[in-house]
N, C-alpha and C positions, 0 to 999 in steps of 0.2 A: 407734926401734922400742920400744914399751913392754916391760918385762921379761917379761910373759906374755900368753898368749892362753888365755881361759877359756871352756869350753862351759857355758852355763847351761841346764838343762833346765826348760822351763816349758810349762805347758798353759793359761796365761791365768789368768782368775779361778777361785779355789779349786782350783789345781793341787795334785795330791797324788802324793808319791813315797814310798810306804812307811809310815813310822812315825808319821804324823800326819793331821790333817784337811785339809792342804793350806795354800796360801799365796795371798794376794791379790795376786798379780803382775799387772802390766801390761806385757806382753812388749815393747812399742815404747817404754817409758818408764823402768821400774824393776823390780828383781827383789828379793824379800823372802825371807830365810832365817834360821835362828837358830844357836845356838853348838853345837847337835847335829849340824848338817849337816857332813860331812867337807870339809875344805878351807875352812871358813867363815872362818878367820883368816889365809888366804893371799891371798884376792882383795883387791887394793889399788886406790886411786883411780889413775887413769892407765893401768890395764890394759885391753887389749882384751877384749871379751867377744862371744861368738857365741850368740845365743838360738835354742834349738831345742826341739822337742818329739820324741816317738818316731818321727816319720816325716820332718818337714821342718824345714829351716833357716829361720828367720824373718828374721834380720838381724843386722847387726854394729853394735857402738857402742864408745865409750870410756867408761869409768866416770868420772863427773865428781865424784861425792860419795857417801860411805857414811855413812848416819846409824845411830846405835846407840841403842836403847831398852832399858833395864834394868827389872827387876821385873814382867815379864810371866809368865803362866802359860799352859801349852798341854797338851792332851790328847794322850798319845803311846801308841802301841800297840806290842806286842812278841810274839814267838813264845812260846807257853805251855810249850814244851819247853825251849828254850835261852835265852830272853830277849833274842834278837838283834832289833833294830828293822828290819832289812833284809828285807823280804818282799813279796810281789806277790800281788794278787788274781787268781784265774783265772776266765775267763768261762764255760768248758764243763766243765772237770774238778772233781771232788770229791775230798777236801775243798776247800773254797773257797780256802784260802790255802797258800802254800809259802814257807818262809823261804830265806835264802841258803844255810843249811847243809843244805837238803833235807828238813826237817821239814814235814809236811803236818797241817794242822788246820782245823777249822771256825770257831772262835772265838778271837779275839785277846785278849791281856792288855791291860787299859787302866789308865793312871795320869795324874795330874795333876802336871806338873813344872814348876818355875820355869824360865824361859828368858831369854836375851838376844836380842833381835831385831835384825837387820840389814836396812837397805834400801839397796841400790846403785842409785843413780840415773844413767841415762845418756840422758835424754830429749833433750838438746840436740844429741847427736851420732848418734842412731840412724838407720840406713840400712837400708831394707827390701831383702830379696834377692827375685828373681823368684819368683812364686808356684810352690809345689810343688818348690822346690830339695831334693832328697833328702839325708837325714843320711847316706846311705851315702857321701857324698863325704868324710866324716871318718874313714872306717875306718882308713886308714893314717897318720892324723895324730894319733891319740890318744897320750897319754903315761900309761902305767900304767892302762889302761882298766878301769873297774869299772861294770857295767850299773846298779848301785844308787845310784851317786853322782849327785847333781844338780849339782854343781860339780866339773868336771874340766878338767885342763889338756890343751892341744892344742899342736901344734907351730906356731910363728908362721909357718913356711913355708907353711901352708894358705892364708893370705891372700896371700902374695907370689906363690904359684904359681897359684892358681885365680881370686882376685879382685884383681888388681893395681889396677884402676881404683877400686874401693872402698877399698882400702888407702890410696890417695892421699888420700881424704876424712876418714880417721879420725885424722889426726895432731894434732887440737887440739880443745878444747871446742866451737869453732864448727864442727867438722865437716869442715874442710878442711886439707890441707897446702899451704902457699904458700911458694914460693921467696923468698929475699931479693930486694929490688928490683934489677933489672939494673944492672950497672956498665958495660955496653957504652955506646957513644956513643948519643945520643937519635936517634929516627927522624927522618930528613930526607926528605920527599917529593921525588921526581925525576921529571922528564919522560922521561927515558931509558928506552927499551924494551929489556930484555935477556931477553926471554922466548925460549925455544926452540920453534921451530916445526916441526911435521910437514908432511906433504903438504897443499898448499893453504895456508890460514893458521890452521889449528887449533893450539892450543899446549897443553902439559901443565905441571903443577906438581909437580916432583919431591919437594918437601919439604912438601907440604900436611898429611900426617899428622903431621909433626914440628911444624908451625906449631900445629896444633890441640893437640898434647900440650903444647907449651910454654905456650900460654895457660891450659891446665888448671893447669899448675904455678904460674902467677902469680896467677890469679884464682879457682882452685878449679873444681870441676865443677859449674857452676851458670850457668844462662841469666841474662844481665844485665838482662833485662826481666821474667822470670817466676821462679817458684820451682822450676822444672824442674831436677832434678839426675840426670836419666837421661842418662848419658854418650852413648848411642846417638842420642839425640834432638837432641844439640847439635852445632853446627858453628862452625868458625872463619871469621869474615867479616873480609875486608880492608876497611879504611876506604878507603884509596887503592888503586885497582885493582892487582892483581898484574902487575908488569912485569919482575921479576927477583928474585934471591934477597934482596937488601936489603929488599924489600917484605914478606918474612916476618919482620919485626921485631914483637915483641910490643906495641909502642906503636902499631902499625898494625893491631891486631886486636881484634875483639870476639867474645865468646861468646854466640851467640844460638840459640834454638830454630830448627829447620829452617824453619818457615813464616815466622818473623820475619826470618831470614836472607834469604830469598827476596824479602820486601818491602823490605828494606834494599837489596839489590842492585838492585832495580827503581826505587829513589829514591821510593818511596811512603811511606817512613818516614825521617825526618831526625832528626839528633841535634845540638842547638845546642852549639857548642864552649865556650861560656862557662859554662853550668851543667849541661851534660850531660842536659838534658831532652829527651824525645822529642816530636817535632811530626809529625803524620800529614797526609797529603795529603787533600784534600777527598773524594776518592772512598772513603776508608776510614772517614770520620767517622760513617757511619750503619751501620757493620758491627760485628761482634763484636770488632774490634780497637780500636774507640774508646776502650776503657778504658786503653789505653796512652798516649793522648795526655796529655802533661805529666807522665808518670812519668820519674823521674831514673834513669839508669844505676846499677845496683848493682854497685859494684867489690869487694864482699865484704871490706871492711876490709883490703884487701891492700896498700895503700900504693902500688899502681901506678895509672897514669892514662894513657888513650889520648893519643896525640899531638895537642896542640891544633892544630898546622899541618896534620895530615892531616884532622882534623875540619873545620877551616875550608875546606879545598878541597872536601870531600864536601858540606858544608852549602851552599856556594855552588851547587853542582850541583843540589841538592834544591830550593833557592829558585827557580832559573831555571826548573826543570822545573815546579814548582808554579804559577809565574807564567804559563807558556805554557798550562798546562791550564785556567786561569781566564779567558783572553783569548778573547772571542767570535770565532768564525771568520767 
């Protein structure tokens, strides 16, 4: 876990919070601030950040790099009564402004001040939150909250308790936390059927959710054929059909978007064991799925690889089914 979780207040292009004309932030890529911003010198590379505006949380990221530019100037504004820079503009009340100490005034003091500008870049790890996720979720997680501060600390437990799936993705610049490559015995396909059957011949998979979670841990929360990183849309696909607990081995699993999982289970999509390239059945070649033909499985630089033995068994089934579908009746 990085040392800190920081809340970065942003309204995007030309965002403004008090004593200046704003910052050219790009909320899903970088955050700009200067040496007059409280906590400016505490945000560090490797820290978690949560990007928010006054109403909504936009996303999480890990700070990859902080660039510093010296010798700039900036127009800054202050209260004409006490000189404090922390004030807010009011939409309906008059006078127009009110500072943190309660002074009300119509016109701001203005001065040109030398500044040091910072740019915190987190573009490689940014993860969007669902639309209109309320900032009220943060209320009990602030540390020494100040409504005027644009950089504030929050309790790291906010991520652990409310967004554990996203936390799993924020552990590295690549945006994923990957477990070390497994030290257990390699997966060995077996013809033995150890499934537990209910009435009739239906069966259940007691550890299916764990199997999916384990695959997330090894490959990250990402479809192996698309850029989809929405955990809810991803499923754990067995290469060799599930016949018992041993088949819930990570080397016997693929992470696929739900529709691609269905195609793989139906053997309309095959994976070549030698180069991990996708081959589509003829009936998919003139569909929207044709773009996946020839695509190589993305293992997300994990150091893990699906079992070659399992892939060979499944590849043989795919080829036989493809051959049958091309033979005239």
